[in-house]
N, C-alpha and C positions, 0 to 999 in steps of 0.2 A: 504493500500500500504506500509506504514511504517512497519507494522508487517511482511509483505512479505519480505521486504528488510532485516529485522532483522533475519528472518529465513534463508535467503540465504547467509548472511555474513559469518557465520562459514564455510559453504561449499566453498565459494570463497577463504577464507584465507587458508583452508586446501589444496585446489588445487594449490594456489600460492606457499605454502611451498613445496608441492610435486614437482612442476615445478622447484623451486630453487634447491632442492636436486638433481633432475635429471640433471640439468645443471651443478651443481658442480661436480657430479660424472663423467659426460662426460668430463668436463674440466680436472679433475685429471687424467682420463684414457688417454686423449690425451697428457697431459704433460709427463706421464710416458712412453708412446710410443715414444715420441720425445726424451726423455732422453736415452731410450734403443737404439734408432736409432743413437744416437751421436757416431761417429766413435771413436775408441780407438785403439792405442794411437794417440794423436795429437801433442805430444811434447816428448822430451827425458825422459826416465825413469831412476831413480836413483836406483842402486842395491848396497846395503850396505854390505860390508864384515866386520864382527865384529872382525877383526884381523888387525895387521900391514901388510903392503905390503910384498909380498914374502911368500913362504910356500904353503902347500897343499890347504888350503881353498881358499886363494887368487887366486891360479892358477885355481881352479874349477870355481870361480866366473867370472874370465876374459874369460875363455874358453866358458862358457855358454853365457855370455853377447855378445861376438862377433857373435855367431851364432844366438842368439835370435834377435839381432838387424836387421839382414838380413830378418828374417821371419816376424817381426813386422813392418818393414819399418820405424822404429824410432831408434835413438841411445839409447842403454842401457849402462849407464855409471857407472862403478864400483867406489865406494867411500869407502876407508878404514877408519874404526873407531875402533881402538884398545882400550884396557884398561878394567880393571874390569872383566876379564874373559868373555868378550863379553856383559857385562851388560850395558855398556854405549851405545853401538850401539843398543842393544835391546830396551832400554828405548826410544831412539830417534825415532825408528820405531813405537813403540807403540803409541807415541804422534803425529805421522805424520797424515796428512789428509788421509782418506780412499778413495782415488781416483785412485789408481793403479799406481801412479807415484813415490812411495817410497816403495821399496821391500827390503828384506834381505835374505842372505844365513843363515838360521838357521842350527844349527848342534847339535850333542849330548851334547855339553857343555852348550849352551844357552837354549836348550829345552829338556834336558834329565837329566844329572847329577847335574848341578847347582841348578835347581829347587828342587831337592830331598834333598839337604844338606845345602842350603844357604837361607838366607832371602834376597830376591831380590827386586829391585824397580819396578818390572813388574810381571805380572801373565803370565806364559808361555802358558797358554791355553786361558784365557779370553781376553787377550789383542791383539790377533793375528788372522788372517784369514789364515789357512793352504791352500796353493795353489798347490804345487807339490813336490813330493819327487824326488831327483836326484839319489842318490845311497848310497852305504856304503862299507867300507872296514873293514874286520874283524880285531879283535885284536888277538895277538898271545902271548902265554906264551913262553918266551925265557930265557935261562940260560947261564951263563958263561961256555964255553966248557971244562974248566979245572976240573969241578965237575965230579965225577965218576957216571954220570947219562946219560942214553941213551934214555929214554922214560918217559912218564908221570907217569906210575906206579912206576918206580924207583925213580922219583922225590918225590912222596908222601911218599914212604918207607924211603927215606933218610931224609926227613923233620921230620918224626915222630921219627926217631932214633937220630936225631941231632937237637933238637928244638932250641938250642942256636947258631947254626952255620949259619943260613940262614937269609938274609935280602933282601928286594927288594926295588928298586927305583921307584919313580913315577914322573910325570910332575907337581905334586903339590896336596895338599889335595883336595878331592872332584872331581878330574878329573877321566875320565874313566880308566886311568892307575892305579889309586888308588882303586876305587870302584870295578873294575873288579878283581883285585888281592884279595881283601877282599872277594869277592864272591867265588873265588877258595879256599881260606883258609876255609871258612865256609862249603863249599860242601865236601871238602876232609878231614876236621878235622885236619888241620895242623897249626902250628904257624910259623910266619915269622915277623921280625921287619920291619916296614914301614919307609923308608928314603925318605922324600919328597924333591924335587928339584924345582928350578924355571925354569921349562920347561924340555922338553924331552932331549935336547942336553946334559946338565950336567949329567943327569941320565945315559945316554949312556956311557959317559966318565968313570964314576965309575964302571959301569957294565963290560966294556971291560978291565978295570984295575984290576978287581977282588975285588974291595972295597965293592960291593954288588954282590949278586949271581943270582938274577932273575929280571924280568921286564915284563910288560904286554902292550907293545906298539901296534900301528897299524901294520898290516902286511906290508903295503907299506913302512913305516919307517924302518921296520926291515929287509926287503929283502936284501939290500946291505950287511948287516952284516951276514945274514944267508947264502947267496950265496958265501961268502968268508970264511965261517967257523969260524967267529969271535964270533958268538953266535950260540946256538943250539935251534931250534924251536921244541916245544913239543906238542902243541895243539892250534887250532884256534877256534874262536867263529863262529856262524852261523850254518845253517842247512846242509850245504855240504862243502866239501873241496874246497879251492880256486884254480882255474886254475893256479894262480901265484906261488903256493907252493903245488902241488898235493901230495907230500909225507908226509905232516903234517896232522895228523888226526884231526877231530873235537872233541870237548868235548863230544858231543852226542855219537860219536862212542866209546868213552872211558867209557861210562856209566854215564856221568854227564849231566842231563837235565837242561834246563833253561839258557844255555849259548848262548843266541841269541843277546846279546848286541854288537853293532858295532859302529864304527865311521861313523855316517850317516850325510848326508847333504840334505837340501831341501830348498824350497823357501816359505817364508811367507810374508804377508802384514799386515797392521794395522787391528784391528777388524772392522767388518761390511763393508768389501770390497764388492761392488756390485756383486751379483752372476754372472752377464753377464761378468764382467771384470775378475772375478776369473776363470770362465769357459774358457774364451779366452786364458788367460795366461797358464792355465793347458794344454790346447790343443797344444799351440805353444811350450811349454817347452818339452812336451812329443815327439813332432816332432824332437826337438833337440836331445833328447836321442836316437832317432832312426837313426840319421845320422851316417853313417859308420865311418867318421873321428873322431867324438866325442866319439863314442863307443870304438874305438880302442885306443884313447888317455887315456880314463878312465880305460880301461882294463889293459893298460900298467902300471897303477898306483895301481893295485890290487883292483880296485873298481868294484863292481857289480852294474849295473844300475837297478833301481827299480821303473819304472813308476807306478804311482798311481793316483786315483781320489783325489780331495780335501778332500772328506769324509774319504777315506782310509788313507790318510796322517795324518789327524787329529786324527784318532784312533791310528795310529802308535805312534804319539807323546805322547798321554795319556798313552799308555801301556808302553812306554819306561820310562816315569817319574815314573810310578807305580813300575816298575822293580827296579829302583835305590832307591826309597823310602823304599822298603822292605829291600834291602841290608843295607842301612844306618841305618834303625831301628834295624835290627838283629845285627849289629856291633856297635851300639850306636855311630854313626858318625853324628855329627852336627857341622857345621862351621859357625862362625859369619861373 
């Protein structure tokens, strides 16, 4: 009898282990189902704008937050965290809990140009979950209208004949207004002196006064000056002309490929955001983009809405960083 028990004991223990494993798997599956079934959101969501209050990005954040609050049934509160070219806000979001209650308006500076030229306290790809693209406004090459130049071809010819007479202003080293112009110089084989400023405002002041001769701002920021003939627009980025400035050709039309860089905006969260929350946010944000009043407001600011899946938006960020890494490498640009 003892021998019989000894023979049956391993079988009994194996069955017990299998039963325990089955119970544990069932418990885990049930727990996951309950977690998935937990409603989201159940409290206010913080949407961080990585700039001071006022200006284009802040306006986009507040316009989106107002409409998203209605769709989600919870308040979406905009919090402004400026400084460090967006790096302070970006770092705060990267360290936040991945629960869907801390989001950020990422843009070409925080997740495009800065990662290409600066050592940052965050990884623009690994530290975030891409959620949804909002849209983009093209950049435009503008010049002081006193120059004897009417189009892009004449601009290139003039620059080649007068290599010491042209300078351009930017909103600062490593910004899109800087790297975009360096891309133009590289593609067209011209030389221009770079004059960096602390923001786009002072750069405009000197351009209008003739202290600098060219600039590469967003089309939205340039439109008031273009429409009053205080600057002349020569070419815009993007695959097609902007409805806000239909008379300005794209670089592609002019024979220069690769000028797809734009001032884009999108929503990201901390890394490892639950897929169900990511999907819900993407769906609701895309609903906002489809609202006529939101679309009309963004279009009036020269923005093209670009709804994407989270995966598409993640690919867009990677490709944009790669674009500016190449420009920075080709022009030997590195900023500490």
